[in-house]
N, CA, C and O atoms as a CHARMM CRD file, in Angstrom:
* protein
*
  356
    1    1 UNK  N      0.82500  -1.19600   0.00000 PROA 1      0.00000
    2    1 UNK  CA     0.00000   0.00000   0.00000 PROA 1      0.00000
    3    1 UNK  C      0.85600   1.24100   0.00000 PROA 1      0.00000
    4    1 UNK  O      0.36800   2.33200  -0.29300 PROA 1      0.00000
    5    2 UNK  N      2.12100   1.09200   0.32300 PROA 2      0.00000
    6    2 UNK  CA     3.00500   2.24300   0.40300 PROA 2      0.00000
    7    2 UNK  C      2.80900   3.14500  -0.81600 PROA 2      0.00000
    8    2 UNK  O      3.03500   2.72800  -1.95200 PROA 2      0.00000
    9    3 UNK  N      2.39100   4.37500  -0.56800 PROA 3      0.00000
   10    3 UNK  CA     2.02400   5.27900  -1.65100 PROA 3      0.00000
   11    3 UNK  C      3.21400   5.69500  -2.50600 PROA 3      0.00000
   12    3 UNK  O      3.06600   5.90700  -3.71000 PROA 3      0.00000
   13    4 UNK  N      4.37400   5.81300  -1.90800 PROA 4      0.00000
   14    4 UNK  CA     5.54800   6.24700  -2.64600 PROA 4      0.00000
   15    4 UNK  C      6.52600   5.08700  -2.69100 PROA 4      0.00000
   16    4 UNK  O      7.39300   4.97100  -1.82500 PROA 4      0.00000
   17    5 UNK  N      6.39600   4.23000  -3.68900 PROA 5      0.00000
   18    5 UNK  CA     7.20300   3.01400  -3.76700 PROA 5      0.00000
   19    5 UNK  C      8.68900   3.29900  -3.92300 PROA 5      0.00000
   20    5 UNK  O      9.50700   2.43200  -3.61300 PROA 5      0.00000
   21    6 UNK  N      9.06800   4.48700  -4.39400 PROA 6      0.00000
   22    6 UNK  CA    10.47500   4.80700  -4.58300 PROA 6      0.00000
   23    6 UNK  C     11.05200   5.61800  -3.43600 PROA 6      0.00000
   24    6 UNK  O     12.26500   5.82000  -3.37800 PROA 6      0.00000
   25    7 UNK  N     10.21900   6.08400  -2.53200 PROA 7      0.00000
   26    7 UNK  CA    10.68400   6.99700  -1.49600 PROA 7      0.00000
   27    7 UNK  C     10.46300   6.49100  -0.09300 PROA 7      0.00000
   28    7 UNK  O     10.39400   5.28800   0.16200 PROA 7      0.00000
   29    8 UNK  N     10.35300   7.45500   0.81600 PROA 8      0.00000
   30    8 UNK  CA    10.17400   7.17500   2.23600 PROA 8      0.00000
   31    8 UNK  C      8.76700   7.59400   2.63600 PROA 8      0.00000
   32    8 UNK  O      8.33600   8.71500   2.36100 PROA 8      0.00000
   33    9 UNK  N      8.06100   6.68400   3.28600 PROA 9      0.00000
   34    9 UNK  CA     6.72300   6.97800   3.78400 PROA 9      0.00000
   35    9 UNK  C      6.71800   6.69100   5.28300 PROA 9      0.00000
   36    9 UNK  O      7.11100   5.60900   5.72000 PROA 9      0.00000
   37   10 UNK  N      6.26700   7.68000   6.06600 PROA 10     0.00000
   38   10 UNK  CA     6.17500   7.53100   7.51800 PROA 10     0.00000
   39   10 UNK  C      4.70000   7.45800   7.89400 PROA 10     0.00000
   40   10 UNK  O      3.95300   8.42000   7.71700 PROA 10     0.00000
   41   11 UNK  N      4.29800   6.31700   8.40700 PROA 11     0.00000
   42   11 UNK  CA     2.93200   6.12500   8.90600 PROA 11     0.00000
   43   11 UNK  C      2.94700   6.48400  10.38700 PROA 11     0.00000
   44   11 UNK  O      3.77300   5.98000  11.14700 PROA 11     0.00000
   45   12 UNK  N      2.02200   7.36300  10.79300 PROA 12     0.00000
   46   12 UNK  CA     2.00500   7.86300  12.16200 PROA 12     0.00000
   47   12 UNK  C      0.57300   8.06800  12.60800 PROA 12     0.00000
   48   12 UNK  O     -0.36900   7.89200  11.83500 PROA 12     0.00000
   49   13 UNK  N      0.42500   8.44600  13.88100 PROA 13     0.00000
   50   13 UNK  CA    -0.88300   8.84500  14.40200 PROA 13     0.00000
   51   13 UNK  C     -0.67600   9.93700  15.44400 PROA 13     0.00000
   52   13 UNK  O      0.37500   9.99100  16.08200 PROA 13     0.00000
   53   14 UNK  N     -1.66300  10.80400  15.62300 PROA 14     0.00000
   54   14 UNK  CA    -1.55000  11.88400  16.61100 PROA 14     0.00000
   55   14 UNK  C     -1.34700  11.31900  18.01800 PROA 14     0.00000
   56   14 UNK  O     -1.91600  10.29000  18.38300 PROA 14     0.00000
   57   15 UNK  N     -0.52700  12.01400  18.78600 PROA 15     0.00000
   58   15 UNK  CA    -0.29300  11.64100  20.17600 PROA 15     0.00000
   59   15 UNK  C      0.78100  10.58600  20.37200 PROA 15     0.00000
   60   15 UNK  O      1.11600  10.25500  21.50900 PROA 15     0.00000
   61   16 UNK  N      1.32000  10.06000  19.30400 PROA 16     0.00000
   62   16 UNK  CA     2.35200   9.02500  19.40000 PROA 16     0.00000
   63   16 UNK  C      3.71200   9.69100  19.62600 PROA 16     0.00000
   64   16 UNK  O      4.24400  10.35600  18.73700 PROA 16     0.00000
   65   17 UNK  N      4.25900   9.50500  20.81700 PROA 17     0.00000
   66   17 UNK  CA     5.54200  10.11300  21.17400 PROA 17     0.00000
   67   17 UNK  C      6.66300   9.57800  20.28400 PROA 17     0.00000
   68   17 UNK  O      7.54100  10.33300  19.86700 PROA 17     0.00000
   69   18 UNK  N      6.63400   8.28900  19.99600 PROA 18     0.00000
   70   18 UNK  CA     7.67500   7.69400  19.15400 PROA 18     0.00000
   71   18 UNK  C      7.62700   8.26600  17.74100 PROA 18     0.00000
   72   18 UNK  O      8.66100   8.47500  17.10700 PROA 18     0.00000
   73   19 UNK  N      6.42100   8.51300  17.26200 PROA 19     0.00000
   74   19 UNK  CA     6.26500   9.12900  15.93500 PROA 19     0.00000
   75   19 UNK  C      6.84500  10.53500  15.92900 PROA 19     0.00000
   76   19 UNK  O      7.56900  10.91400  15.00900 PROA 19     0.00000
   77   20 UNK  N      6.52400  11.30600  16.96400 PROA 20     0.00000
   78   20 UNK  CA     7.02900  12.67800  17.04000 PROA 20     0.00000
   79   20 UNK  C      8.54700  12.69400  17.08400 PROA 20     0.00000
   80   20 UNK  O      9.17700  13.51600  16.41800 PROA 20     0.00000
   81   21 UNK  N      9.14500  11.79400  17.86100 PROA 21     0.00000
   82   21 UNK  CA    10.60800  11.74600  17.96300 PROA 21     0.00000
   83   21 UNK  C     11.23300  11.40900  16.61200 PROA 21     0.00000
   84   21 UNK  O     12.17900  12.06900  16.18300 PROA 21     0.00000
   85   22 UNK  N     10.71000  10.38900  15.94400 PROA 22     0.00000
   86   22 UNK  CA    11.28400   9.99900  14.65700 PROA 22     0.00000
   87   22 UNK  C     11.08400  11.09700  13.62400 PROA 22     0.00000
   88   22 UNK  O     12.01100  11.42200  12.88300 PROA 22     0.00000
   89   23 UNK  N      9.89700  11.66900  13.56500 PROA 23     0.00000
   90   23 UNK  CA     9.64300  12.72300  12.57700 PROA 23     0.00000
   91   23 UNK  C     10.55600  13.92200  12.80600 PROA 23     0.00000
   92   23 UNK  O     11.03500  14.52300  11.84400 PROA 23     0.00000
   93   24 UNK  N     10.80400  14.27700  14.06400 PROA 24     0.00000
   94   24 UNK  CA    11.71200  15.38300  14.37500 PROA 24     0.00000
   95   24 UNK  C     13.13800  15.03700  13.95500 PROA 24     0.00000
   96   24 UNK  O     13.82700  15.86700  13.36100 PROA 24     0.00000
   97   25 UNK  N     13.57900  13.83600  14.25200 PROA 25     0.00000
   98   25 UNK  CA    14.93600  13.43400  13.87200 PROA 25     0.00000
   99   25 UNK  C     15.10800  13.39200  12.35800 PROA 25     0.00000
  100   25 UNK  O     16.16200  13.76300  11.84100 PROA 25     0.00000
  101   26 UNK  N     14.08800  12.94700  11.65600 PROA 26     0.00000
  102   26 UNK  CA    14.17400  12.90500  10.19600 PROA 26     0.00000
  103   26 UNK  C     14.09300  14.30700   9.58200 PROA 26     0.00000
  104   26 UNK  O     14.63400  14.54600   8.50300 PROA 26     0.00000
  105   27 UNK  N     13.42600  15.21700  10.26300 PROA 27     0.00000
  106   27 UNK  CA    13.31000  16.58800   9.77400 PROA 27     0.00000
  107   27 UNK  C     14.69400  17.19100   9.53900 PROA 27     0.00000
  108   27 UNK  O     14.91100  17.88600   8.54600 PROA 27     0.00000
  109   28 UNK  N     15.61700  16.92700  10.44000 PROA 28     0.00000
  110   28 UNK  CA    16.95300  17.50900  10.33400 PROA 28     0.00000
  111   28 UNK  C     17.82300  16.82900   9.27700 PROA 28     0.00000
  112   28 UNK  O     18.90600  17.32200   8.96300 PROA 28     0.00000
  113   29 UNK  N     17.36500  15.70700   8.72600 PROA 29     0.00000
  114   29 UNK  CA    18.11900  15.04900   7.65500 PROA 29     0.00000
  115   29 UNK  C     17.77900  15.64000   6.29400 PROA 29     0.00000
  116   29 UNK  O     18.51100  15.43700   5.32500 PROA 29     0.00000
  117   30 UNK  N     16.67600  16.36800   6.22000 PROA 30     0.00000
  118   30 UNK  CA    16.16200  16.92200   4.95600 PROA 30     0.00000
  119   30 UNK  C     15.79100  15.83200   3.96400 PROA 30     0.00000
  120   30 UNK  O     15.70200  16.07800   2.76100 PROA 30     0.00000
  121   31 UNK  N     15.57700  14.64100   4.47100 PROA 31     0.00000
  122   31 UNK  CA    15.19100  13.50500   3.64500 PROA 31     0.00000
  123   31 UNK  C     13.75000  13.70000   3.18300 PROA 31     0.00000
  124   31 UNK  O     12.85700  13.87500   4.01200 PROA 31     0.00000
  125   32 UNK  N     13.51000  13.67200   1.87200 PROA 32     0.00000
  126   32 UNK  CA    12.12500  13.82500   1.41300 PROA 32     0.00000
  127   32 UNK  C     11.29800  12.61500   1.82900 PROA 32     0.00000
  128   32 UNK  O     11.73900  11.47300   1.69800 PROA 32     0.00000
  129   33 UNK  N     10.10000  12.87800   2.32800 PROA 33     0.00000
  130   33 UNK  CA     9.25000  11.78600   2.79300 PROA 33     0.00000
  131   33 UNK  C      7.79400  12.20400   2.74200 PROA 33     0.00000
  132   33 UNK  O      7.45000  13.38600   2.71600 PROA 33     0.00000
  133   34 UNK  N      6.96200  11.18800   2.73000 PROA 34     0.00000
  134   34 UNK  CA     5.52200  11.38900   2.78200 PROA 34     0.00000
  135   34 UNK  C      5.06700  10.94400   4.16900 PROA 34     0.00000
  136   34 UNK  O      5.48700   9.89800   4.66400 PROA 34     0.00000
  137   35 UNK  N      4.20700  11.74800   4.78900 PROA 35     0.00000
  138   35 UNK  CA     3.68100  11.39700   6.10800 PROA 35     0.00000
  139   35 UNK  C      2.20900  11.03000   5.96300 PROA 35     0.00000
  140   35 UNK  O      1.44400  11.74900   5.32200 PROA 35     0.00000
  141   36 UNK  N      1.81400   9.89800   6.56500 PROA 36     0.00000
  142   36 UNK  CA     0.42700   9.46000   6.46800 PROA 36     0.00000
  143   36 UNK  C     -0.10800   9.16500   7.86700 PROA 36     0.00000
  144   36 UNK  O      0.42700   8.32300   8.58900 PROA 36     0.00000
  145   37 UNK  N     -1.16300   9.87000   8.22900 PROA 37     0.00000
  146   37 UNK  CA    -1.84300   9.68000   9.51100 PROA 37     0.00000
  147   37 UNK  C     -2.77700   8.47600   9.37700 PROA 37     0.00000
  148   37 UNK  O     -3.75900   8.53200   8.63600 PROA 37     0.00000
  149   38 UNK  N     -2.47700   7.39300  10.08600 PROA 38     0.00000
  150   38 UNK  CA    -3.28400   6.17700   9.93300 PROA 38     0.00000
  151   38 UNK  C     -4.68300   6.32600  10.51200 PROA 38     0.00000
  152   38 UNK  O     -5.56300   5.52600  10.19500 PROA 38     0.00000
  153   39 UNK  N     -4.90900   7.33400  11.35500 PROA 39     0.00000
  154   39 UNK  CA    -6.25700   7.54800  11.87700 PROA 39     0.00000
  155   39 UNK  C     -7.15600   8.22700  10.84700 PROA 39     0.00000
  156   39 UNK  O     -8.38000   8.19800  10.98200 PROA 39     0.00000
  157   40 UNK  N     -6.57200   8.82800   9.83400 PROA 40     0.00000
  158   40 UNK  CA    -7.35900   9.48000   8.77500 PROA 40     0.00000
  159   40 UNK  C     -7.39300   8.66800   7.49500 PROA 40     0.00000
  160   40 UNK  O     -8.11500   9.01100   6.55900 PROA 40     0.00000
  161   41 UNK  N     -6.61700   7.59600   7.44700 PROA 41     0.00000
  162   41 UNK  CA    -6.51400   6.80600   6.22500 PROA 41     0.00000
  163   41 UNK  C     -6.67100   5.31900   6.56100 PROA 41     0.00000
  164   41 UNK  O     -5.69600   4.66000   6.92200 PROA 41     0.00000
  165   42 UNK  N     -7.89400   4.79200   6.44200 PROA 42     0.00000
  166   42 UNK  CA    -8.13700   3.38900   6.79700 PROA 42     0.00000
  167   42 UNK  C     -7.28100   2.40200   6.00500 PROA 42     0.00000
  168   42 UNK  O     -6.89100   1.36200   6.53600 PROA 42     0.00000
  169   43 UNK  N     -6.98600   2.71300   4.75000 PROA 43     0.00000
  170   43 UNK  CA    -6.13900   1.81800   3.95700 PROA 43     0.00000
  171   43 UNK  C     -4.71400   1.80200   4.50400 PROA 43     0.00000
  172   43 UNK  O     -4.06300   0.75700   4.51700 PROA 43     0.00000
  173   44 UNK  N     -4.23000   2.95700   4.95500 PROA 44     0.00000
  174   44 UNK  CA    -2.89100   3.02400   5.55600 PROA 44     0.00000
  175   44 UNK  C     -2.85300   2.24500   6.86200 PROA 44     0.00000
  176   44 UNK  O     -1.88000   1.54400   7.13900 PROA 44     0.00000
  177   45 UNK  N     -3.90800   2.36400   7.66600 PROA 45     0.00000
  178   45 UNK  CA    -3.97900   1.60300   8.92400 PROA 45     0.00000
  179   45 UNK  C     -3.97900   0.10300   8.63100 PROA 45     0.00000
  180   45 UNK  O     -3.33100  -0.67200   9.33500 PROA 45     0.00000
  181   46 UNK  N     -4.69800  -0.29600   7.60300 PROA 46     0.00000
  182   46 UNK  CA    -4.73700  -1.71500   7.22600 PROA 46     0.00000
  183   46 UNK  C     -3.35500  -2.18000   6.77200 PROA 46     0.00000
  184   46 UNK  O     -2.93300  -3.28700   7.10400 PROA 46     0.00000
  185   47 UNK  N     -2.64400  -1.33300   6.00700 PROA 47     0.00000
  186   47 UNK  CA    -1.29800  -1.68100   5.58500 PROA 47     0.00000
  187   47 UNK  C     -0.38300  -1.87900   6.79300 PROA 47     0.00000
  188   47 UNK  O      0.35700  -2.86100   6.86600 PROA 47     0.00000
  189   48 UNK  N     -0.44000  -0.95100   7.73000 PROA 48     0.00000
  190   48 UNK  CA     0.40200  -1.06400   8.93200 PROA 48     0.00000
  191   48 UNK  C      0.10600  -2.37200   9.65900 PROA 48     0.00000
  192   48 UNK  O      1.02900  -3.04800  10.11400 PROA 48     0.00000
  193   49 UNK  N     -1.15700  -2.73300   9.77200 PROA 49     0.00000
  194   49 UNK  CA    -1.50400  -4.00600  10.44300 PROA 49     0.00000
  195   49 UNK  C     -0.89800  -5.20700   9.72200 PROA 49     0.00000
  196   49 UNK  O     -0.53800  -6.19600  10.36000 PROA 49     0.00000
  197   50 UNK  N     -0.78300  -5.12700   8.39000 PROA 50     0.00000
  198   50 UNK  CA    -0.23000  -6.27100   7.64300 PROA 50     0.00000
  199   50 UNK  C      1.25500  -6.46000   7.90500 PROA 50     0.00000
  200   50 UNK  O      1.75900  -7.57600   7.78300 PROA 50     0.00000
  201   51 UNK  N      1.96900  -5.39700   8.26300 PROA 51     0.00000
  202   51 UNK  CA     3.41500  -5.51600   8.49600 PROA 51     0.00000
  203   51 UNK  C      3.77800  -5.50200   9.96800 PROA 51     0.00000
  204   51 UNK  O      4.94600  -5.67100  10.31600 PROA 51     0.00000
  205   52 UNK  N      2.79100  -5.30200  10.84600 PROA 52     0.00000
  206   52 UNK  CA     3.05300  -5.20000  12.29100 PROA 52     0.00000
  207   52 UNK  C      2.26600  -6.25500  13.06400 PROA 52     0.00000
  208   52 UNK  O      1.72700  -5.97300  14.13500 PROA 52     0.00000
  209   53 UNK  N      2.20400  -7.45800  12.52300 PROA 53     0.00000
  210   53 UNK  CA     1.55600  -8.58300  13.21600 PROA 53     0.00000
  211   53 UNK  C      0.13000  -8.27600  13.65700 PROA 53     0.00000
  212   53 UNK  O     -0.29300  -8.68700  14.73700 PROA 53     0.00000
  213   54 UNK  N     -0.60800  -7.55500  12.82000 PROA 54     0.00000
  214   54 UNK  CA    -2.00600  -7.26000  13.11000 PROA 54     0.00000
  215   54 UNK  C     -2.22600  -6.04700  13.98500 PROA 54     0.00000
  216   54 UNK  O     -3.36900  -5.70900  14.29300 PROA 54     0.00000
  217   55 UNK  N     -1.15600  -5.38400  14.39300 PROA 55     0.00000
  218   55 UNK  CA    -1.25000  -4.20800  15.26100 PROA 55     0.00000
  219   55 UNK  C     -1.06500  -2.93100  14.44700 PROA 55     0.00000
  220   55 UNK  O     -0.49300  -2.94800  13.35700 PROA 55     0.00000
  221   56 UNK  N     -1.55300  -1.84300  14.99000 PROA 56     0.00000
  222   56 UNK  CA    -1.34700  -0.53700  14.35600 PROA 56     0.00000
  223   56 UNK  C     -0.14900   0.14000  15.01000 PROA 56     0.00000
  224   56 UNK  O     -0.26400   1.23000  15.57200 PROA 56     0.00000
  225   57 UNK  N      0.99300  -0.51700  14.92700 PROA 57     0.00000
  226   57 UNK  CA     2.21500  -0.01600  15.54700 PROA 57     0.00000
  227   57 UNK  C      2.82000   1.07300  14.67300 PROA 57     0.00000
  228   57 UNK  O      3.12200   0.85800  13.49900 PROA 57     0.00000
  229   58 UNK  N      2.98900   2.23900  15.27200 PROA 58     0.00000
  230   58 UNK  CA     3.59900   3.36600  14.57700 PROA 58     0.00000
  231   58 UNK  C      4.70400   3.93500  15.45700 PROA 58     0.00000
  232   58 UNK  O      4.63400   3.81800  16.68100 PROA 58     0.00000
  233   59 UNK  N      5.71100   4.54100  14.86700 PROA 59     0.00000
  234   59 UNK  CA     5.82700   4.75700  13.44200 PROA 59     0.00000
  235   59 UNK  C      6.18200   3.47300  12.70000 PROA 59     0.00000
  236   59 UNK  O      6.98800   2.66200  13.15800 PROA 59     0.00000
  237   60 UNK  N      5.56300   3.32200  11.55700 PROA 60     0.00000
  238   60 UNK  CA     5.97100   2.31800  10.58200 PROA 60     0.00000
  239   60 UNK  C      6.45400   3.11700   9.38100 PROA 60     0.00000
  240   60 UNK  O      5.82000   4.08900   8.97000 PROA 60     0.00000
  241   61 UNK  N      7.57200   2.70100   8.83000 PROA 61     0.00000
  242   61 UNK  CA     8.19300   3.44500   7.73400 PROA 61     0.00000
  243   61 UNK  C      8.44800   2.48400   6.58300 PROA 61     0.00000
  244   61 UNK  O      8.87000   1.34700   6.79400 PROA 61     0.00000
  245   62 UNK  N      8.19200   2.94300   5.37400 PROA 62     0.00000
  246   62 UNK  CA     8.62800   2.18100   4.21000 PROA 62     0.00000
  247   62 UNK  C      9.68900   2.98600   3.48200 PROA 62     0.00000
  248   62 UNK  O      9.59100   4.20600   3.34700 PROA 62     0.00000
  249   63 UNK  N     10.70100   2.27400   3.01900 PROA 63     0.00000
  250   63 UNK  CA    11.74900   2.86600   2.18600 PROA 63     0.00000
  251   63 UNK  C     11.76400   2.04500   0.90800 PROA 63     0.00000
  252   63 UNK  O     12.07200   0.85300   0.92000 PROA 63     0.00000
  253   64 UNK  N     11.43000   2.70000  -0.18700 PROA 64     0.00000
  254   64 UNK  CA    11.32600   2.02400  -1.48500 PROA 64     0.00000
  255   64 UNK  C     10.43600   0.79000  -1.36500 PROA 64     0.00000
  256   64 UNK  O     10.72700  -0.25900  -1.93900 PROA 64     0.00000
  257   65 UNK  N      9.34500   0.93400  -0.60700 PROA 65     0.00000
  258   65 UNK  CA     8.37100  -0.14200  -0.46100 PROA 65     0.00000
  259   65 UNK  C      8.70700  -1.18600   0.58700 PROA 65     0.00000
  260   65 UNK  O      7.90900  -2.09300   0.82200 PROA 65     0.00000
  261   66 UNK  N      9.87900  -1.08300   1.23000 PROA 66     0.00000
  262   66 UNK  CA    10.28300  -2.06600   2.24600 PROA 66     0.00000
  263   66 UNK  C      9.88300  -1.55700   3.62600 PROA 66     0.00000
  264   66 UNK  O     10.33900  -0.49200   4.04400 PROA 66     0.00000
  265   67 UNK  N      9.03600  -2.30100   4.34200 PROA 67     0.00000
  266   67 UNK  CA     8.51600  -1.80700   5.61700 PROA 67     0.00000
  267   67 UNK  C      9.45600  -2.05400   6.80000 PROA 67     0.00000
  268   67 UNK  O     10.17900  -3.04900   6.85600 PROA 67     0.00000
  269   68 UNK  N      9.41400  -1.11000   7.74100 PROA 68     0.00000
  270   68 UNK  CA    10.11900  -1.21900   9.01800 PROA 68     0.00000
  271   68 UNK  C      9.16800  -0.72800  10.10400 PROA 68     0.00000
  272   68 UNK  O      8.57300   0.34300   9.98300 PROA 68     0.00000
  273   69 UNK  N      9.03000  -1.51300  11.15400 PROA 69     0.00000
  274   69 UNK  CA     8.14200  -1.14600  12.25200 PROA 69     0.00000
  275   69 UNK  C      8.97300  -0.53000  13.36800 PROA 69     0.00000
  276   69 UNK  O      9.91800  -1.14300  13.86500 PROA 69     0.00000
  277   70 UNK  N      8.61100   0.68900  13.75700 PROA 70     0.00000
  278   70 UNK  CA     9.26600   1.43500  14.83100 PROA 70     0.00000
  279   70 UNK  C     10.78900   1.51600  14.64900 PROA 70     0.00000
  280   70 UNK  O     11.54200   1.17300  15.56000 PROA 70     0.00000
  281   71 UNK  N     11.24000   1.97200  13.46900 PROA 71     0.00000
  282   71 UNK  CA    12.68100   2.03900  13.23200 PROA 71     0.00000
  283   71 UNK  C     13.30700   3.27100  13.88300 PROA 71     0.00000
  284   71 UNK  O     12.62600   4.24500  14.20300 PROA 71     0.00000
  285   72 UNK  N     14.60700   3.19500  14.06700 PROA 72     0.00000
  286   72 UNK  CA    15.36700   4.36300  14.51600 PROA 72     0.00000
  287   72 UNK  C     15.73500   5.20000  13.29200 PROA 72     0.00000
  288   72 UNK  O     15.60700   4.74400  12.15500 PROA 72     0.00000
  289   73 UNK  N     16.18700   6.41100  13.53300 PROA 73     0.00000
  290   73 UNK  CA    16.66900   7.26500  12.45000 PROA 73     0.00000
  291   73 UNK  C     17.79700   6.55300  11.71000 PROA 73     0.00000
  292   73 UNK  O     17.84200   6.57000  10.48000 PROA 73     0.00000
  293   74 UNK  N     18.69700   5.93700  12.44800 PROA 74     0.00000
  294   74 UNK  CA    19.82300   5.21300  11.84900 PROA 74     0.00000
  295   74 UNK  C     19.33000   4.11800  10.91600 PROA 74     0.00000
  296   74 UNK  O     19.85500   3.96200   9.81300 PROA 74     0.00000
  297   75 UNK  N     18.32400   3.35500  11.34600 PROA 75     0.00000
  298   75 UNK  CA    17.79400   2.27300  10.51300 PROA 75     0.00000
  299   75 UNK  C     17.15100   2.81900   9.24000 PROA 75     0.00000
  300   75 UNK  O     17.29600   2.23700   8.16600 PROA 75     0.00000
  301   76 UNK  N     16.44900   3.92400   9.36500 PROA 76     0.00000
  302   76 UNK  CA    15.82900   4.53400   8.18000 PROA 76     0.00000
  303   76 UNK  C     16.90600   4.98300   7.20300 PROA 76     0.00000
  304   76 UNK  O     16.81200   4.72100   6.00400 PROA 76     0.00000
  305   77 UNK  N     17.92900   5.65800   7.71600 PROA 77     0.00000
  306   77 UNK  CA    18.98300   6.14600   6.82900 PROA 77     0.00000
  307   77 UNK  C     19.77000   5.00100   6.19700 PROA 77     0.00000
  308   77 UNK  O     20.17800   5.10400   5.04000 PROA 77     0.00000
  309   78 UNK  N     19.98900   3.92000   6.93000 PROA 78     0.00000
  310   78 UNK  CA    20.65600   2.74800   6.35500 PROA 78     0.00000
  311   78 UNK  C     19.82400   2.16200   5.21500 PROA 78     0.00000
  312   78 UNK  O     20.36000   1.79000   4.17000 PROA 78     0.00000
  313   79 UNK  N     18.51200   2.08300   5.42500 PROA 79     0.00000
  314   79 UNK  CA    17.62600   1.56100   4.38400 PROA 79     0.00000
  315   79 UNK  C     17.63600   2.48100   3.15900 PROA 79     0.00000
  316   79 UNK  O     17.62800   2.00300   2.02500 PROA 79     0.00000
  317   80 UNK  N     17.65300   3.78600   3.38400 PROA 80     0.00000
  318   80 UNK  CA    17.70800   4.73200   2.26100 PROA 80     0.00000
  319   80 UNK  C     19.01500   4.55200   1.49400 PROA 80     0.00000
  320   80 UNK  O     19.01200   4.52900   0.26300 PROA 80     0.00000
  321   81 UNK  N     20.12900   4.42600   2.21000 PROA 81     0.00000
  322   81 UNK  CA    21.41700   4.22300   1.53600 PROA 81     0.00000
  323   81 UNK  C     21.39900   2.93900   0.69800 PROA 81     0.00000
  324   81 UNK  O     21.98500   2.89100  -0.38300 PROA 81     0.00000
  325   82 UNK  N     20.72700   1.90500   1.20100 PROA 82     0.00000
  326   82 UNK  CA    20.69500   0.61400   0.49900 PROA 82     0.00000
  327   82 UNK  C     19.69200   0.58400  -0.65100 PROA 82     0.00000
  328   82 UNK  O     19.99600   0.05700  -1.72100 PROA 82     0.00000
  329   83 UNK  N     18.49100   1.14900  -0.44000 PROA 83     0.00000
  330   83 UNK  CA    17.39400   0.94200  -1.38200 PROA 83     0.00000
  331   83 UNK  C     16.95200   2.19200  -2.15100 PROA 83     0.00000
  332   83 UNK  O     16.28000   2.08400  -3.17700 PROA 83     0.00000
  333   84 UNK  N     17.32800   3.36800  -1.65900 PROA 84     0.00000
  334   84 UNK  CA    16.90300   4.60300  -2.33700 PROA 84     0.00000
  335   84 UNK  C     17.97400   5.69200  -2.18500 PROA 84     0.00000
  336   84 UNK  O     17.67300   6.79100  -1.71900 PROA 84     0.00000
  337   85 UNK  N     19.21500   5.39600  -2.57300 PROA 85     0.00000
  338   85 UNK  CA    20.29900   6.37100  -2.36600 PROA 85     0.00000
  339   85 UNK  C     20.09100   7.69200  -3.10500 PROA 85     0.00000
  340   85 UNK  O     20.67400   8.71100  -2.73600 PROA 85     0.00000
  341   86 UNK  N     19.26800   7.67300  -4.13700 PROA 86     0.00000
  342   86 UNK  CA    19.00000   8.91300  -4.87600 PROA 86     0.00000
  343   86 UNK  C     18.32200   9.96700  -3.99400 PROA 86     0.00000
  344   86 UNK  O     18.34600  11.15200  -4.32900 PROA 86     0.00000
  345   87 UNK  N     17.72700   9.56000  -2.88800 PROA 87     0.00000
  346   87 UNK  CA    17.05100  10.50700  -2.00100 PROA 87     0.00000
  347   87 UNK  C     18.03700  11.29600  -1.13300 PROA 87     0.00000
  348   87 UNK  O     17.66300  12.30600  -0.53700 PROA 87     0.00000
  349   88 UNK  N     19.26500  10.85100  -1.05900 PROA 88     0.00000
  350   88 UNK  CA    20.25800  11.51000  -0.19100 PROA 88     0.00000
  351   88 UNK  C     20.95100  12.68000  -0.85500 PROA 88     0.00000
  352   88 UNK  O     21.69300  13.40100  -0.18700 PROA 88     0.00000
  353   89 UNK  N     20.74300  12.89700  -2.12700 PROA 89     0.00000
  354   89 UNK  CA    21.44600  13.98700  -2.81700 PROA 89     0.00000
  355   89 UNK  C     20.85500  15.34300  -2.51000 PROA 89     0.00000
  356   89 UNK  O     21.33800  16.35600  -3.01600 PROA 89     0.00000
């Protein structure tokens, strides 16, 4: 379901401290990304459940369509270097 198969998509929900921390850390990387609120997008919530053992665990991030549940900034950047290095320029 990842809307941007070539880029970075951050699935989040309001009030999630982990989401806020990751989004803030990624903000300083200037990494282009799409943010999707799973409480406003039922299809996004369903996608998150498919990669998080049936749970709506956020943040869930996809990099070039590859999902990661609750990744660190380091893990996101490693995935970008491996699967979408064009985003780092």
